[in-house]
C-alpha positions as CSV (number, residue, x, y, z in Angstrom):
1,M,-11.4,-16.4,-27.9
2,M,-13.5,-18.3,-25.3
3,M,-12.2,-21.3,-23.6
4,N,-12.8,-23.4,-20.5
5,A,-9.6,-23.6,-18.5
6,V,-11.3,-25.0,-15.5
7,P,-11.8,-28.8,-15.4
8,D,-15.4,-30.0,-15.2
9,P,-15.9,-31.3,-11.6
10,T,-18.8,-33.5,-12.7
11,R,-16.6,-35.7,-15.0
12,P,-15.5,-39.0,-13.4
13,Q,-11.8,-39.9,-13.1
14,Q,-10.6,-36.4,-13.8
15,R,-7.1,-35.6,-12.7
16,P,-6.6,-33.0,-10.0
17,P,-6.3,-29.4,-11.4
18,H,-2.9,-28.0,-11.8
19,Y,-2.5,-24.2,-11.1
20,A,0.5,-21.9,-11.3
21,V,1.2,-18.6,-9.6
22,V,3.7,-16.3,-11.0
23,G,5.2,-14.1,-8.3
24,S,6.0,-14.9,-4.7
25,G,5.2,-11.5,-3.1
26,I,2.4,-11.2,-0.6
27,S,-0.3,-11.3,-3.4
28,G,1.1,-14.4,-5.0
29,L,1.6,-16.3,-1.7
30,A,-1.9,-15.4,-0.6
31,A,-3.2,-16.7,-3.9
32,A,-1.2,-19.9,-3.6
33,V,-2.3,-20.6,0.0
34,E,-5.9,-19.8,-1.0
35,L,-5.8,-22.4,-3.7
36,C,-4.2,-25.0,-1.5
37,Q,-6.6,-24.5,1.4
38,K,-9.9,-23.9,-0.3
39,F,-9.7,-25.9,-3.5
40,A,-8.8,-29.4,-2.4
41,S,-6.9,-32.0,-4.4
42,C,-5.2,-29.4,-6.7
43,Q,-1.5,-29.0,-7.4
44,V,-0.1,-25.5,-7.0
45,E,3.3,-24.3,-8.1
46,V,4.7,-20.8,-7.5
47,F,7.4,-19.4,-9.8
48,D,9.5,-16.3,-9.2
49,A,12.5,-14.8,-10.8
50,A,13.7,-13.6,-7.4
51,S,16.0,-15.6,-5.2
52,E,13.8,-15.2,-2.1
53,P,10.1,-14.9,-1.6
54,G,8.2,-11.8,-0.3
55,G,8.6,-9.4,-3.2
56,V,9.1,-5.9,-1.7
57,L,8.1,-7.2,1.8
58,G,10.8,-8.3,4.1
59,T,12.7,-7.6,7.3
60,A,16.5,-7.2,7.8
61,A,18.0,-8.0,11.2
62,E,21.4,-6.7,12.1
63,G,23.1,-5.6,15.3
64,G,19.9,-5.8,17.3
65,F,18.0,-3.7,14.7
66,Q,14.9,-4.9,12.9
67,I,14.5,-3.0,9.6
68,E,11.5,-3.3,7.3
69,R,12.5,-3.2,3.6
70,S,9.3,-1.4,2.6
71,A,5.9,-1.4,4.4
72,D,6.3,-1.7,8.2
73,N,2.7,-2.3,9.2
74,F,-0.8,-2.6,7.8
75,I,-4.2,-1.2,8.5
76,T,-6.8,-3.2,10.5
77,T,-10.0,-1.5,9.3
78,L,-9.7,-3.5,6.1
79,P,-10.1,-7.1,7.3
80,W,-8.0,-9.2,5.0
81,G,-4.6,-8.7,6.6
82,V,-5.8,-9.5,10.1
83,E,-7.9,-12.4,8.9
84,L,-4.9,-14.0,7.2
85,C,-2.8,-13.6,10.3
86,H,-5.5,-15.5,12.3
87,R,-5.6,-18.2,9.6
88,L,-1.9,-18.6,9.9
89,D,-1.9,-18.7,13.7
90,L,-0.1,-15.4,13.9
91,A,-2.7,-13.5,16.0
92,D,-0.5,-13.6,19.2
93,S,2.4,-12.0,17.2
94,L,0.4,-8.9,16.2
95,I,1.6,-5.6,17.8
96,T,-0.1,-2.3,17.8
97,T,1.8,1.0,17.5
98,N,3.3,2.6,20.6
99,P,0.4,4.6,22.2
100,E,3.0,7.3,23.1
101,A,3.7,7.9,19.4
102,R,0.3,8.2,17.9
103,R,0.7,11.6,16.3
104,A,2.5,12.8,13.2
105,F,4.3,15.9,12.1
106,V,4.4,18.0,8.9
107,V,7.6,19.9,7.9
108,H,6.8,23.6,7.6
109,R,9.5,26.1,6.7
110,G,12.2,23.7,7.8
111,K,10.6,22.8,11.1
112,L,8.4,19.9,12.4
113,R,4.9,21.0,13.3
114,P,2.2,18.7,14.6
115,L,-0.4,17.5,12.1
116,P,-3.7,19.1,13.3
117,D,-5.5,16.7,15.5
118,G,-8.3,15.0,13.7
119,F,-7.1,15.8,10.1
120,Q,-7.7,12.6,8.1
121,M,-6.0,12.7,4.7
122,L,-8.5,15.0,3.0
123,A,-10.7,16.5,5.7
124,P,-10.7,17.7,9.4
125,T,-12.8,15.9,12.0
126,R,-12.4,18.9,14.3
127,W,-12.2,22.5,13.4
128,L,-10.3,24.0,16.4
129,P,-7.0,22.3,15.7
130,L,-7.1,23.4,12.1
131,A,-7.9,27.0,13.2
132,L,-4.9,27.0,15.6
133,T,-2.3,25.3,13.5
134,P,0.8,27.3,12.3
135,L,0.8,25.3,9.1
136,L,-1.8,27.6,7.5
137,S,-2.1,31.3,7.1
138,P,-5.2,33.2,8.4
139,L,-6.4,33.3,4.8
140,G,-5.8,29.6,4.3
141,K,-7.8,28.9,7.4
142,I,-10.7,31.1,6.2
143,R,-10.7,29.4,2.8
144,A,-10.7,25.9,4.5
145,A,-13.7,27.0,6.7
146,A,-15.6,28.1,3.6
147,E,-15.7,24.4,2.5
148,F,-18.7,24.1,4.8
149,F,-20.7,26.4,2.5
150,L,-19.5,25.3,-0.9
151,P,-22.0,23.5,-3.1
152,P,-21.2,19.8,-3.8
153,R,-20.2,18.3,-7.1
154,R,-22.9,15.7,-7.8
155,D,-21.7,14.0,-11.0
156,D,-19.7,10.8,-11.0
157,A,-16.8,11.9,-13.1
158,D,-13.3,11.2,-11.8
159,E,-10.9,14.0,-10.9
160,S,-7.4,14.3,-9.6
161,M,-6.6,14.3,-5.9
162,A,-5.1,17.8,-6.2
163,D,-8.2,19.2,-8.0
164,F,-10.5,17.8,-5.4
165,A,-8.5,19.1,-2.5
166,R,-8.1,22.6,-3.9
167,R,-11.8,22.7,-4.9
168,R,-13.0,21.8,-1.5
169,L,-10.4,23.1,0.9
170,G,-8.2,25.6,-0.9
171,R,-4.7,25.8,-2.2
172,E,-2.9,26.0,1.2
173,V,-4.6,23.0,2.8
174,Y,-3.8,21.1,-0.4
175,Q,-0.1,22.1,-0.4
176,R,0.6,21.9,3.3
177,L,-1.6,18.9,4.4
178,V,-3.2,16.9,1.7
179,E,-0.3,16.7,-0.8
180,P,2.4,15.4,1.7
181,L,0.0,12.9,3.4
182,V,-1.2,11.4,0.1
183,T,2.3,11.4,-1.4
184,A,3.6,9.5,1.6
185,V,1.1,6.8,1.0
186,Y,1.0,6.5,-2.8
187,G,4.3,8.1,-3.9
188,A,2.3,9.6,-6.7
189,D,1.9,12.9,-8.5
190,T,-1.3,14.2,-6.9
191,E,-2.1,16.3,-10.0
192,K,-2.6,12.9,-11.8
193,L,-3.7,10.6,-9.0
194,S,-7.3,9.5,-9.3
195,L,-9.6,10.4,-6.4
196,L,-12.1,7.6,-7.2
197,A,-9.5,4.9,-7.4
198,T,-7.9,5.9,-4.0
199,L,-10.1,7.8,-1.6
200,S,-13.5,7.7,-3.2
201,R,-15.2,7.9,0.2
202,F,-14.5,11.6,0.3
203,R,-16.5,12.2,-3.0
204,E,-19.4,10.2,-1.5
205,M,-19.1,12.3,1.7
206,E,-19.3,15.5,-0.4
207,K,-22.4,14.2,-2.4
208,R,-24.3,12.9,0.7
209,H,-23.5,15.7,3.2
210,R,-22.8,18.6,0.9
211,S,-19.4,19.2,2.5
212,L,-16.5,17.3,4.0
213,I,-16.7,19.2,7.2
214,R,-20.3,18.3,7.7
215,A,-19.7,14.7,6.8
216,M,-16.8,14.4,9.3
217,R,-18.9,16.0,12.1
218,V,-21.6,13.4,11.5
219,Q,-19.1,10.5,11.5
220,M,-17.4,11.6,14.7
221,A,-20.8,12.1,16.4
222,E,-21.7,8.6,15.4
223,R,-18.4,7.2,16.7
224,R,-18.8,9.0,20.1
225,K,-22.3,7.6,20.4
226,R,-21.1,4.1,19.7
227,A,-18.2,4.5,22.2
228,R,-20.6,5.7,24.9
229,A,-23.0,2.8,24.1
230,A,-20.1,0.4,24.5
231,G,-19.2,1.9,27.8
232,G,-15.8,3.0,26.5
233,D,-14.0,6.3,26.3
234,S,-12.5,5.8,22.9
235,A,-14.1,8.7,21.0
236,R,-11.4,11.2,21.7
237,F,-8.8,8.6,20.8
238,A,-10.6,7.8,17.5
239,E,-10.1,11.4,16.4
240,S,-6.3,11.1,16.3
241,G,-5.2,12.7,13.0
242,A,-3.3,9.7,11.6
243,R,-5.2,7.0,13.5
244,Y,-2.1,5.0,14.3
245,S,-4.1,2.7,16.6
246,M,-5.5,1.2,13.5
247,F,-2.1,-0.1,12.3
248,V,-0.4,-3.3,13.4
249,T,2.8,-5.3,12.6
250,L,4.2,-8.6,13.6
251,R,6.7,-9.1,16.4
252,R,9.5,-10.5,14.1
253,G,8.6,-8.1,11.3
254,L,6.6,-8.7,8.2
255,R,9.0,-11.4,7.1
256,Q,7.1,-13.5,9.7
257,L,4.0,-13.3,7.6
258,I,5.9,-14.3,4.4
259,E,7.6,-17.2,6.3
260,A,4.2,-18.4,7.6
261,L,2.7,-18.3,4.1
262,V,5.6,-20.3,2.6
263,D,5.3,-22.8,5.5
264,R,1.7,-23.5,4.6
265,L,2.6,-24.5,1.0
266,P,3.3,-28.2,0.3
267,A,6.9,-29.1,-0.2
268,G,8.1,-28.4,-3.7
269,T,5.5,-25.7,-4.4
270,L,7.9,-22.7,-4.5
271,H,10.4,-22.4,-7.4
272,L,12.7,-19.4,-7.0
273,A,15.2,-18.0,-9.5
274,T,12.8,-19.4,-12.2
275,P,11.7,-16.4,-14.4
276,V,8.6,-16.8,-16.5
277,E,8.9,-15.3,-20.0
278,A,5.4,-15.6,-21.3
279,V,2.0,-17.2,-20.8
280,A,-0.2,-18.4,-23.6
281,P,-3.7,-20.0,-23.9
282,A,-3.4,-23.6,-25.0
283,N,-6.6,-25.5,-25.9
284,G,-8.4,-25.0,-22.6
285,Q,-5.2,-24.8,-20.6
286,W,-2.4,-22.3,-20.1
287,R,1.2,-22.7,-21.3
288,L,4.0,-21.1,-19.2
289,I,7.2,-20.4,-21.1
290,F,10.3,-19.9,-19.0
291,R,13.3,-17.9,-19.8
292,D,15.5,-21.0,-20.2
293,G,13.1,-22.3,-22.9
294,A,11.3,-24.8,-20.7
295,E,7.4,-25.0,-20.8
296,I,4.6,-26.4,-18.7
297,L,0.9,-26.7,-19.1
298,V,-1.5,-25.8,-16.3
299,D,-5.2,-25.4,-15.9
300,G,-5.1,-21.9,-14.5
301,V,-2.5,-19.2,-13.8
302,V,-2.4,-16.2,-11.4
303,L,0.0,-13.4,-12.6
304,A,0.8,-11.9,-9.2
305,V,3.4,-9.5,-10.6
306,P,3.4,-5.7,-11.3
307,A,1.1,-4.8,-14.2
308,H,4.0,-3.9,-16.4
309,A,5.5,-7.4,-15.8
310,A,2.2,-9.0,-16.6
311,S,2.0,-6.9,-19.7
312,A,5.3,-8.2,-20.9
313,M,4.3,-11.8,-20.2
314,T,1.1,-11.5,-22.2
315,R,2.4,-9.3,-25.0
316,Q,3.0,-12.1,-27.6
317,Y,-0.1,-14.2,-27.1
318,L,-2.7,-11.8,-25.5
319,P,-1.7,-8.4,-27.1
320,Q,-5.0,-6.6,-26.3
321,L,-4.8,-7.5,-22.6
322,S,-1.1,-6.6,-22.6
323,A,-1.7,-3.2,-24.0
324,K,-4.3,-2.4,-21.3
325,L,-2.0,-3.6,-18.6
326,G,0.8,-1.5,-20.0
327,R,-1.2,1.6,-19.4
328,I,-0.8,1.3,-15.7
329,E,2.3,3.4,-14.9
330,Y,4.6,2.8,-12.0
331,T,7.3,4.7,-10.1
332,G,10.0,3.7,-7.7
333,S,11.1,4.6,-4.3
334,T,14.2,4.4,-2.0
335,I,14.3,3.9,1.7
336,L,17.4,4.9,3.6
337,A,17.3,3.5,7.2
338,A,19.7,5.0,9.7
339,A,20.4,4.2,13.3
340,Y,21.6,6.8,15.8
341,R,22.5,7.0,19.5
342,R,19.5,8.4,21.3
343,E,21.6,10.9,23.1
344,D,22.7,12.4,19.7
345,V,19.0,13.1,18.7
346,R,17.8,16.2,20.3
347,H,14.2,16.1,19.0
348,A,11.8,14.5,21.4
349,L,10.6,12.1,18.6
350,D,7.2,12.4,20.3
351,G,5.3,10.9,17.3
352,S,5.5,8.3,14.6
353,G,7.2,10.4,12.0
354,C,6.8,13.3,9.6
355,V,5.8,14.1,6.0
356,V,7.4,16.7,3.8
357,P,5.3,18.9,1.5
358,A,6.6,19.4,-2.1
359,V,6.6,23.1,-1.5
360,E,9.5,22.6,1.0
361,K,11.7,21.7,-1.9
362,S,13.2,18.8,0.1
363,P,14.5,15.5,-1.4
364,I,12.7,13.7,1.4
365,L,9.1,12.5,1.2
366,A,8.7,11.3,4.7
367,I,10.6,10.1,7.8
368,S,9.3,7.2,10.0
369,F,10.4,7.2,13.6
370,S,10.5,3.4,13.5
371,S,11.8,2.8,17.0
372,R,9.2,5.1,18.5
373,K,6.3,3.4,16.6
374,Y,7.6,-0.1,17.6
375,P,10.2,0.2,20.3
376,H,11.3,-3.5,20.0
377,V,12.9,-2.8,16.6
378,A,16.0,-1.1,18.0
379,P,18.3,-1.7,21.0
380,A,17.9,0.4,24.1
381,G,19.6,3.8,23.8
382,T,19.3,3.9,20.0
383,V,17.0,5.4,17.4
384,L,16.0,3.8,14.2
385,L,14.7,6.1,11.4
386,R,13.5,5.2,7.9
387,I,13.8,8.0,5.3
388,F,11.6,7.8,2.2
389,A,12.6,9.4,-1.1
390,G,11.9,9.1,-4.8
391,G,8.3,8.5,-6.0
392,A,6.8,10.6,-8.7
393,R,8.3,13.7,-7.0
394,R,12.0,12.7,-7.4
395,P,12.2,9.5,-9.5
396,D,15.9,10.1,-10.1
397,L,16.8,9.3,-6.5
398,V,16.0,5.6,-7.0
399,E,19.1,5.3,-9.1
400,Q,21.4,7.4,-6.9
401,D,24.4,5.5,-5.5
402,E,24.4,5.0,-1.8
403,S,27.1,7.5,-0.9
404,R,25.4,10.3,-2.9
405,L,22.0,9.4,-1.5
406,Q,23.3,9.6,2.1
407,G,25.0,12.9,1.3
408,L,21.7,14.2,0.1
409,L,19.3,12.9,2.7
410,L,21.2,12.6,6.0
411,P,22.1,16.3,6.4
412,E,18.4,17.1,5.9
413,V,17.3,14.6,8.4
414,E,19.9,15.6,10.9
415,R,18.9,19.3,10.6
416,L,15.2,18.6,11.0
417,L,15.7,16.4,14.0
418,S,18.6,18.3,15.6
419,I,21.0,15.2,15.4
420,Q,24.5,16.0,16.4
421,G,26.3,12.7,15.7
422,R,26.8,10.5,12.7
423,P,24.7,7.3,12.2
424,L,25.8,4.1,13.8
425,R,24.9,2.3,10.6
426,T,22.7,2.7,7.5
427,W,20.8,0.5,5.1
428,V,19.4,1.2,1.7
429,F,16.5,-0.5,0.0
430,R,15.6,0.4,-3.6
431,W,12.3,-0.5,-5.3
432,R,12.3,0.3,-9.0
433,A,8.9,0.5,-10.7
434,A,7.1,-0.9,-7.6
435,M,4.5,1.7,-6.9
436,P,1.5,1.9,-9.3
437,Q,0.2,5.3,-10.2
438,Y,-3.6,5.2,-10.3
439,A,-4.1,8.0,-12.8
440,V,-7.5,9.7,-13.4
441,G,-9.6,7.2,-15.2
442,H,-8.0,4.2,-13.5
443,L,-11.4,2.6,-12.6
444,D,-12.4,2.8,-16.2
445,L,-9.2,1.1,-17.2
446,L,-9.9,-1.7,-14.7
447,Q,-13.2,-2.3,-16.3
448,E,-11.6,-2.6,-19.7
449,I,-9.1,-5.1,-18.2
450,R,-11.9,-7.0,-16.6
451,R,-13.9,-7.3,-19.9
452,E,-10.7,-8.5,-21.6
453,L,-10.2,-11.2,-18.9
454,A,-13.8,-12.4,-19.3
455,G,-12.7,-14.1,-22.5
456,F,-10.0,-16.0,-20.7
457,P,-11.2,-18.1,-17.8
458,G,-8.4,-19.6,-15.8
459,L,-6.2,-16.4,-16.0
460,G,-6.1,-14.2,-12.9
461,L,-4.3,-10.9,-12.0
462,A,-3.2,-9.9,-8.5
463,G,-1.0,-7.3,-7.0
464,N,-1.0,-3.6,-6.0
465,G,-1.5,-2.4,-9.6
466,Y,-5.3,-2.7,-9.6
467,F,-7.5,-1.7,-6.6
468,G,-5.3,-0.9,-3.7
469,V,-1.6,-0.5,-2.7
470,G,-1.7,-1.6,1.0
471,M,-1.1,-5.1,2.3
472,P,-4.7,-6.0,2.9
473,H,-5.7,-5.0,-0.6
474,C,-2.8,-7.1,-2.0
475,I,-3.8,-10.1,0.0
476,R,-7.4,-9.7,-1.1
477,S,-6.3,-9.4,-4.8
478,G,-4.5,-12.7,-4.5
479,Q,-7.5,-14.4,-2.9
480,L,-9.8,-13.1,-5.6
481,A,-7.5,-14.2,-8.4
482,A,-7.2,-17.7,-6.9
483,A,-11.0,-17.9,-6.9
484,R,-11.1,-16.8,-10.5
485,V,-8.7,-19.4,-11.8
486,A,-10.5,-22.1,-9.8
487,G,-13.7,-21.2,-11.6
488,Q,-15.3,-19.2,-8.7
489,A,-14.8,-15.7,-9.9
490,S,-16.3,-13.0,-7.6
491,A,-18.2,-9.9,-8.4
492,D,-15.7,-8.1,-6.1
493,E,-12.9,-8.6,-8.5
494,F,-11.3,-5.3,-9.4
495,A,-14.0,-3.5,-7.4
496,P,-13.1,0.0,-6.1
497,P,-11.3,-0.1,-2.8
498,P,-13.5,0.1,0.4
499,A,-13.1,3.1,2.5
500,F,-10.7,2.7,5.5
């Protein structure tokens, strides 16, 4: 069914358009602010079932500690996060990671080993660190080096992250390096995770340069050339394995961004503890049906909620769209934060954290050395750690009660980091069905969703379920959805994520 949910701006005496945003996470708030700032004279209302805005983003403050509830920073090579901070006058509050903690570790046979310098998610920028690392056997290193000579795959078909990594770099590099790094970001089963929907730039590198090693050599040579031309000596720094210089946070935590977004909305815009049950097309407008039975009519609506929630809201009145949204699977995660006396932690903590390969059979996905990355988040003489568990690897851990979770995770952390004392205090944050799983074929599914949406102007989708899980992608998804419901849809909508 075709409709025109966007009021005709050429008609005289037309009332200002009325838009609704469902969801007050970072995507929904970005959409609402975009509508208010760029599309003048419109009325915007934001509805959320939660009792506070922010979605999974937020910062707890207790006893001098500043603990992020989920993400603790965002990447700067995608522009949308930094740009939004500038628009909100938050530029002076941006903080880069501690330069003394810009390396990461990988757990290998129960011990922390440095991630080979220059290894970037799926490929090395430098061969010598990979040749010297104890993370790989001699045969594993020889197999990785053979990548230089392997013929490229030139078709455009999708494949799993695991298949790609094994095909190019071998089983050991996949198990010991790629799998833990990718799982720490996506919380996904790498045997199912789509390469094209996540790190498509590596397929392009393979096709263009015939090998990842060749491609990374070319890229690093270009970076060194640009650094010399600029009169700087940043080339060596740019090769850091995890590239932590490219990540920033806000001085008061990411809640500062949420608060700034809310402050930019007109009074009365935000309606918390107000769950939306369904949305329905209504003669050129959209009808929102609330759980208490109330209804309102709006000219456009952004569903800035997980895809499974958007599927539930559209099931009765838009069943075909709902079915496609329901095909995007999600998993959950648990974060256990723990504070210790520094004197009780014997590990030097000379990095930002560690990732744990599945072959280690550990319940832990990763550990962030939060107070090393950002020293201001913990009082002097203390250490703040954040321990990640769950994901597709151990979904059962999301439902574990706090005492059992501590009993499972803390002994492992204390062994890895040689911690002698008990934690000063702990915090647990659970996120059920919050991490989308971009399965092989995800980009094809997005095209199906986009075609379905084409028949319903005035309806937009935003969030991490579509083209990127990081904060910048979520912000951008909200902005694109806002443009769509305001009648200015972009060709970028649901585009594959840019390389970072």
